[in-house]
N, C-alpha and C positions, 0 to 999 in steps of 0.2 A: 431512839432519841425522843425525849418528851417534846410536846408541842411548844412548851415555853423555851426550851433550848433551841428548837428550830427557829422560832421567832427571833431570839437573841442573835443567832448566827446570821439571819437575813439582815437584821438591823446593823450589825457590825460590818458586814460586807458592804452594805449601802453607804455607811458612814465613811469607810475607807475609800470607796470610789469617789465620794463627793468631796471629802475634805483634804485628802492627801495631795500635796502640790506636785503632781507628776511632771509638770513642766520644768521643775528644778532638776538640773543635771545630776546632782548627787542622789536625789530620790529616784530618778529614772534609772541610774546605774545600779542602785540598790535593788530596785524591782527586777532588773535584768539578772542580777546575781542570784536572787531568790530562785528564779526559774532555771538558771543555769546549774545551780546546785541540785535542784530537783531532777534535772535531766541527767547530770552526772551520777546522781544516786540511782536513778532508774537504770542507767546503762551498766553500772559497775557492781551493783549490790543486789538488786531485786532477784534476778534469775539465778545467780550463783550462790547467794548467801541467804536471802530472806525466804525464798520458796522452799529450799531444803529444810530450813529451820522451822518453818510452819508445819511441814509434814512430820518432822521429828516431834514437835509439840503435840500434834494430833495423835501420833503413835503412842506417846507417853500417856496421853489422856485416855486412850481407848484400850491399849494392850497392857499397860503397867497397872497392876492392881494397887488400890489405895493402901492395902496392907504393906506392900513392898515399899511404897514411898514413905509411909510412916515409920517403917523399920529403920531406914537409913537417914531420912531428912525430917522426920516428924519431931514435934516439940518434946516428945518423951524419949526420943532416941538417945543413945549414948553420945555425949558431946564430943568426945575424942574422935569417934568414928565419923559423925556427921560433919563436923567442922573440918576435919582432915580431908575428907573427900571433896567437900564443897570448895575449900580454899585453893586446891590445886587443879580444879576442873579446867581452868583456862589453858593448862599445858596441853590438853587434848584438843580443845576447840579453838582454832585460830579465828575468832569472830570479833566483830566490832560491837559497840555498845547497843546498836539497834538489833543486830542479829541474835543476840542473847535473849532479847525480850520475849519472843514466843516460847523459848525453852524455859525461861523463868516462870512465865504464865502457866505453862504446863505443869511444872512440879508444884507451884504454889496452890493452884486450884485443885490439885489432887491431894492436898493436905500437908504439904511440907511445912515445917515450922518457919516462922518469920526469920529466925537467926540463920539457920543453914541456907534458906532460900535467898536471903540478901547477900550472904557470903558467896554463894554461887553467882548471883547477879553481878557482883563486883569482880569476882575472879575471872569470869568468862572472858571479857575483853582485856582485862588488866594484866593477867599472867599469860601472855601470849609468847610462846617460845620464840617464834620467828621475830617478833618485835623486840624482844629482849636481846636476842643475838644481834639484830641490826643496830640496836641502840649501842651495844658494847663496841661494835665494829666502827660505827661512824662517829659517835659522840664520846667514846672512851669506855674502857672496861669498868672504871669506877662508877660512872653513871648507870651503866647497864646492870652492875651488881646491886647498886642502891635501888634501882627500879624493881628488880626481882625480889629482893628481901622486903622492900616496902609494900609491894603488892600482896604478897602472901600474908604478911602481918596485918595489913589493912583488911583483907577479907575476913580473917578470924576476928579481929577487934570489932569491925563493923557489925558482923553477925551477932557477937556476944552482946554488944551494946543495944542493938535492936531487940534482941530477945529479952534483955533486962528491962528496957524502957517500956515495952509493950507486953510485959509478962501477964498482966491481968487480961488484956484482950486475947492473948494467945491461950490462956487457960480456958476462957469462955469458948473460943473457937474449937479447941480440942475437945472440950466437954460436949459440944454440940455436934460433933462428928459421929456418924454411924459407921460401925465397922462393916465393911462389905467383904465377905469371904470370897476367895477365888472360886470361879465356876469350874465345874468338872469339865475337863477337856479330854476328848478321845482322839484328837488329831494333832495337837500341838503342845510342845513342852515349854517350860520356862527357858531352857537353853535356846530353843528356836526363836522365841520372842526376843531374847537378848541379842541373838545374831542378827535379827532383822533390824533392830534399832541401831546396832553397831554398824550395819551396812549403810543406813541412812546418815549416820554421823560421818562415816568415811566419804560418802558422796559430798556432804557439805565441805569437808576438809579439802578434798582434791579439787572440787569445782571452784572453790574460792582461794585456791593456792596462789599466793602473791608472786609476781614477777621478781626474780632475784636481782640484786644490784648489778649494774653494768660491769662486765669483765669478771664476774665471780665464777668460780669453778667448784666442782665437787658434787655432792648429793643433791642440793637444792635445785640447781639448774637442770639436772637430769630429771628430777621429779616434775618440774614445771614443764619441760618439753613433752613429757608423757601424760600430763594431767588429764587431758580430754580422753585419751585412750583408756586410762585407769577409770575415769568417771563413767565412760560408756560400759566398761566391763562390770562395774559395780551396779549400774542401772539394770543390766541384764540379769545379774544375780538377784537383785531386788525383785524384778519381775517374776523370776522363777519361784522365789519364796512366796510372793503373793498368790500365785496360781496354785502352788502345791500345798502350802501350809495354812492358808486362810480361807474361811467361808466367804461367800459373796456378800452376806450381810455385814461381816466384819470389815470388808474392804470399803463398803459404802459408809459405815460408821466412821472409819478412819478419814475418808475424804470430807465427810460432813464436819467432823471435829476440826480438821485443818482449816476448812473454810470459815468456821466460827472464829478461830484465832485471827484469820486474815481480816475479817470484817471488823473485829474489835481493834486491831492494831494499825492497819494501813491508813485509815483516815487521820488519826492523831499523828502518826509518823509523818505523813505528807505535809500536814499543817505545820508541824514543828520544823521540818526541813526548810520550808518557805520562810518562816520567821527567822530562823538562824541565818539563812542566806541573805535576807534583807538587812539584818542588823550587822552581821559580821563578815559576810561574803565568803568566797572560797579563798584558799591559800594563794597569796600573790595577787588577788583581785579585791581592791578596796570596796567597801559598801558604806553604809550609814556611819559606822564607827571606823575611822581610818586605822590601818594597821600600825602606822608609826606611833599613834597614841599608846597602843598596847606595848610596843617596844620601849617607849619612853618610860612607861610606868613600872616595868619589871626589871630594871637595872638594879644592881646591888643585891643585898640580902636582908633588907628590912622586913619587918612584919607586914607592912603595907604591900611591898613588892611581892612577897610570897602569897599573901591573901588574894591580891589582885590576879596573880597568875592562876591560883586555884579556881577562883570564880570564873575567870575567862575560859579556862580549860573545861570547867563544868558546863558552861553554856554552849561552847563550840562543838560542832560535830566533827569527829576525826574518823575517817575510814581506817581500817586496819593498816598499820605501818606508815600512814601518811604523817603521823605526828613527828616521826624522826626527821625527815627533811625540813619540816616546818620549824622544828626546834633548832636544827642546824643553821637555818637562816637567822632565826632570832638571836641565838647565841653569838653568831657572827656580827650582829648589829648591836651587841652590848648587853644582852640579857644575862643576868647572874646565874650561877650554877644552881643555887637554891631554888629560885623561881622556876628554873627549867625542870627540876625534879617535881616541884609542886604541880606544874601544869601537866607533866607526864603522868603523874599518879591520878590526877582528877580527870584529865581530858579523855583518855580512851574509855574509861568506865562510865562517864556521864556525858550527856548532851541535852540540849533543850528538847529535841524530839523524844528522847527516851524518857525524860522526866514526865512528859505528858502521858505517855503510855503506862509508865509505872503507876502514876496516879490513878489511872483507870482500872488497874489490876488490884492494887492493895490499898487504895485510898490516899487522899492528899496529905493527911497528917503524917502517916508513915513515910510517904515519899519525901516530905519536907525534912523530916528527921534524918532519913537515909542520906539525902544530899548534903545536909549540914554536917553530918559526921565525916563524910568523905572530904569536904572542903576544909574542915578544921584539921583533920589528920594530915592532909596534903600540905597545908600551911606549916604545921609543926615539923613534918619530915623535911620539907624544903629548907627551913631555917637551920635544922640540925646538920643537914648535908652541906649547906652553904658554909656553915661555921667550920665543919671538918675539912672540907675541900679548900677552904681559904678563898 
């Protein structure tokens, strides 16, 4: 951090301490909600979601060759292949908008094109199989189907638009890259690298496996009951791979790379969670902006209602699956079907914390365009669905 930025941070912190009227009950409640959200985030997401994601990002950065990344996600890769893979990646990773950030940073910094990278960034949290199934079960199969179709289309359209809008910058970025051929390996194959990263992905999936709905039966409750046993088994497999397949220097590089992503992302993420908690609060806990105002503004199927739902969803932080019970309550209070879909398409993929982090990874101009595309598409999709659903 530059000295000017440090000085600005100190000044802003001092101004907040000096001028904010903490004696006001609403302000005090908002401040409490900010730290309660941070606590909830630390308890429910850091160990089971973020840490595995950081280590996956570190593994991608160290063990996946740049040539491999450019082959499938690079700006010169075949669009059908790159966008197809990127747009359905969320069906594999049941992650929220913050957990996908280190994975996005990993592939983008390794040379992935802006189009496939942003398609992956959107699809990671948006095309969550568990969330779509829960949506269909609780909110109706029509909304669940609309969410699945909309999310896949959004990922592709967003990626294509980003690639088109920033085609000049991407051409310069691609031209400036140096091809780094794979090093000769006498101990480890490409298959072993792939199995190692797959094991890390499985650790993330099972460690973050969400609790099924009350009274549910079948496969999901069985998996949830055995999640920690499966996670421990996968950790043992990962340890064996590290010992048998990797040199000591490679293990050190992996840890250092993962730590680099943590240093880059954690501070912005924490600051964003505090701001989101202060402004919007946790579900069911009012903060500076009362929840009833949001409910009042998203009734019906007007352009304003859908746009407001999209913007509100884009700013709020939704942990994986939590958007479903929130929307259940909002719909019960009079929220329109169109705005419900708008919020559902914008909410899981965006949040104020992840906007700050994305800005640090690919710049604020690209971040503003990325967020604007999602908000506009969510608004349009909500209006169409509201019109069809009546």
